[in-house]
C-alpha positions, 0 to 999 in steps of 0.5 A: 925762416919762411915755411917750407911747402909740401907739394904732395900734401897740397895736392893730396889734400886738394884731391880729397877736397874735390872728392868730398865735394863731388860726393855732396850736393855740388850743384853751386860748386865750381873750381875757380882758376885764373887764365890770363887776367880772367877768372874761371870757373869749371863744374867739379862733374866736368873736371877730372883732376887738376895737377902741376905741369908734368913735362911737356914735349913740343909737336913741330908745325902747331899753333903757339897755343898748343904747347905739346903732349904730357905723359900722364900716368901713362896717357898722352894728353894734349896740352893747350895753353888756354890764354894764348888760345884765347888771344890773351897771351902766353902763359908764362911758366910759373910754379903755380900754373896748373893742368886742368883735365876735363872729365873722361866722360868727354872722350878727349885726353886734353888738358888745360895750362892755367895761370892758377887754381882759386880753390873751391867756389860757390856761385849760389853766393854770386850774381848772375850778369846777364848784361854782358855778351858772352865773349866765347861759346864756351862761357856758359855763364857769366857772374860777379861775386861779392867783391863785384869781381867777374867770373866766366863759368866754362862750358867745357863740352862747347870749348872741347867741341870748338873747331877752332880749338880741335884744328892745332896745326899752325 
């Protein structure tokens, strides 16, 4: 018999872990997530929260990668399919999909649809890859982990200020 999965308990635990990590020295801590076939990292200080995907209302006349708007605790957020925005194809609807919400200090009610989250990562154990040119301006750095897997470190400020990201009309 399969073990039951308690989503509320998982969310509570993840929220507690993120809050605990934010309260200690986290200069090397990043949240890992998957977009298409690419592993990404984002600073905990740049991230407000990660949530399961709520209902999204489509917006007519918008780009395909702009999924629409979602009501998150009484506030409307613009939801973008990060994979599709980068030309890697539409993120299929799946139970592992999450919305990655940038910190409110960015002043933008945006949410990125990502394929899955990969937990907390410590880049102090990763190798900085200076031999790879950044494929996008929002890639701050690139790393390889202990197994040689590539990771892109996101610069949320660059993404949220990018003219192409802000132009959602088709």
